[in-house]
KEMAR-862259 format. One record per residue (C-alpha): residue number from 0; residue in three letters; x, y, z. Coordinates in pm, 1 decimal. Layout:
# residues N
 num residu     east    north       up
 NUM    ALA        X        Y        Z
...
# end
This chain:
# residues 134
 num residu     east    north       up
   0    UNK      1.2    -41.3    -13.8
   1    UNK     66.2    360.0    -86.0
   2    UNK    -52.5    692.0    -32.6
   3    UNK    -59.3    911.0   -369.8
   4    UNK   -130.9   1273.7   -391.1
   5    UNK   -394.3   1396.6   -673.3
   6    UNK   -133.0   1448.4   -930.2
   7    UNK    -18.0   1068.6   -933.3
   8    UNK   -398.6    999.6   -954.2
   9    UNK   -432.4   1238.2  -1245.9
  10    UNK   -120.8   1099.1  -1433.3
  11    UNK   -244.1    753.3  -1423.6
  12    UNK   -587.8    848.1  -1571.0
  13    UNK   -497.4   1152.2  -1815.0
  14    UNK   -173.6   1167.3  -2026.6
  15    UNK     80.9   1396.5  -1895.2
  16    UNK    460.6   1382.0  -1805.7
  17    UNK    473.0   1157.0  -1569.3
  18    UNK    177.1    911.1  -1696.1
  19    UNK    449.0    593.6  -1769.7
  20    UNK    581.2    651.4  -1422.5
  21    UNK    237.5    613.7  -1283.2
  22    UNK    106.8    306.5  -1475.0
  23    UNK    449.3    177.6  -1344.3
  24    UNK    387.1    274.3   -992.9
  25    UNK     50.5    110.4  -1010.2
  26    UNK    135.0   -204.3  -1167.0
  27    UNK    399.8   -254.4   -888.8
  28    UNK    159.2   -159.6   -603.6
  29    UNK   -204.7   -114.1   -716.3
  30    UNK   -336.2    -53.3   -318.6
  31    UNK   -362.8    321.8   -326.1
  32    UNK   -484.6    531.1    -53.2
  33    UNK   -553.0    896.1    -47.1
  34    UNK   -697.9   1148.6    203.5
  35    UNK  -1081.3   1257.1    122.1
  36    UNK   -953.1   1579.1    -25.3
  37    UNK   -823.0   1424.4   -317.0
  38    UNK  -1186.1   1428.4   -493.3
  39    UNK  -1216.9   1807.3   -455.7
  40    UNK   -841.3   1859.1   -577.5
  41    UNK   -920.3   1591.9   -875.2
  42    UNK  -1263.3   1756.4   -985.7
  43    UNK  -1041.1   2083.6  -1017.8
  44    UNK   -795.2   1900.5  -1223.8
  45    UNK  -1106.4   1784.7  -1456.6
  46    UNK  -1212.2   2125.2  -1434.1
  47    UNK   -886.9   2232.1  -1585.1
  48    UNK   -915.9   2003.9  -1886.1
  49    UNK  -1277.4   2103.7  -1942.7
  50    UNK  -1196.4   2480.9  -1982.7
  51    UNK   -895.9   2402.3  -2197.2
  52    UNK  -1160.0   2196.2  -2420.7
  53    UNK   -935.7   1865.4  -2354.0
  54    UNK  -1269.3   1696.2  -2202.5
  55    UNK  -1629.3   1696.2  -2196.4
  56    UNK  -1842.3   1681.2  -1900.5
  57    UNK  -1929.6   1307.8  -1983.5
  58    UNK  -1565.4   1228.6  -2016.1
  59    UNK  -1447.6   1416.5  -1692.3
  60    UNK  -1751.9   1225.7  -1489.2
  61    UNK  -1606.7    888.8  -1648.9
  62    UNK  -1282.5    959.3  -1494.6
  63    UNK  -1383.9   1083.6  -1171.5
  64    UNK  -1558.1    705.9  -1154.2
  65    UNK  -1248.3    538.2  -1236.5
  66    UNK  -1048.1    750.6  -1015.9
  67    UNK  -1303.0    671.7   -716.0
  68    UNK  -1295.0    298.3   -814.9
  69    UNK   -908.9    288.8   -766.3
  70    UNK   -932.7    437.8   -426.1
  71    UNK  -1241.5    262.9   -350.7
  72    UNK  -1241.2    204.9     45.3
  73    UNK   -907.7    318.9     91.0
  74    UNK  -1011.3    706.4    157.7
  75    UNK   -925.6    843.0    481.3
  76    UNK   -927.2   1172.8    724.3
  77    UNK   -578.3   1248.4    849.8
  78    UNK   -552.8   1345.2   1204.6
  79    UNK   -619.8   1722.3   1196.0
  80    UNK   -351.2   1801.9   1470.6
  81    UNK    -90.7   1604.0   1264.0
  82    UNK   -176.4   1777.6    931.2
  83    UNK    -97.7   2135.2   1118.8
  84    UNK    216.0   2016.5   1317.3
  85    UNK    338.6   1909.3    971.8
  86    UNK    252.5   2267.4    829.3
  87    UNK    418.9   2420.7   1116.4
  88    UNK    717.6   2228.0   1026.8
  89    UNK    741.1   2268.6    654.7
  90    UNK    688.0   2499.1    375.6
  91    UNK    402.3   2301.3    259.1
  92    UNK     27.7   2362.8    235.5
  93    UNK   -212.1   2223.0    455.4
  94    UNK   -363.7   2021.7    148.5
  95    UNK     -6.1   1850.7     64.8
  96    UNK     71.2   1802.7    453.0
  97    UNK   -288.3   1579.1    455.7
  98    UNK    -92.7   1351.5    205.6
  99    UNK    177.3   1343.0    413.7
 100    UNK     -5.6   1284.8    749.0
 101    UNK   -206.8   1010.1    607.3
 102    UNK    149.0    814.9    525.9
 103    UNK    262.8    882.0    845.8
 104    UNK    -48.3    771.9    985.5
 105    UNK    -23.4    442.8    804.7
 106    UNK    326.5    379.2    805.6
 107    UNK    344.2    373.0    449.2
 108    UNK    513.2    621.5    194.1
 109    UNK    369.7    907.0     24.7
 110    UNK    431.9    902.3   -368.4
 111    UNK    443.1   1243.1   -512.0
 112    UNK    589.4   1445.3   -797.7
 113    UNK    568.7   1758.7   -575.5
 114    UNK    965.7   1878.6   -514.1
 115    UNK    887.9   2064.3   -238.2
 116    UNK    699.4   1799.5    -30.7
 117    UNK    982.2   1541.6   -125.2
 118    UNK   1265.0   1798.8     17.2
 119    UNK   1066.3   1897.3    318.3
 120    UNK    940.8   1558.9    385.7
 121    UNK   1246.3   1296.2    295.5
 122    UNK   1191.1   1031.7    543.1
 123    UNK    775.2    993.6    438.2
 124    UNK    799.0   1055.6     60.8
 125    UNK    924.7    872.3   -228.3
 126    UNK    976.2   1021.3   -589.9
 127    UNK    700.8    900.6   -837.9
 128    UNK    961.4    827.3  -1086.3
 129    UNK   1170.8    631.1   -839.1
 130    UNK    894.1    428.3   -697.0
 131    UNK    769.1    340.9  -1069.8
 132    UNK   1112.0    209.1  -1158.6
 133    UNK   1104.1    -43.1   -878.8
# end
């Protein structure tokens, strides 16, 4: 099991710079988990694609459902106090710290492409490209 951030979920389902690595990561460990927050963030990603004319509403809804299936039963609410302590100890947003906190709580790595999160939490995170190489 790994915690993945929203960008990793998006790279798995949408073509992008790290899509190949996301597919390799999913093949290596398909037990993905995330804080419930991922849903709102993923909808924002989909909204960006819709506004650029790269997705229509039906396709976006289909991708949202596919992502939900991948994370079904594996969404959690990390401890708020832990999230705030992580914010205080880093330069990361509370949103990012939710993913870090969940990784800490579950004792599994957060796989991400976010350079700041990787830098501020090297003991808890793995770069997607690195994890995807196995």
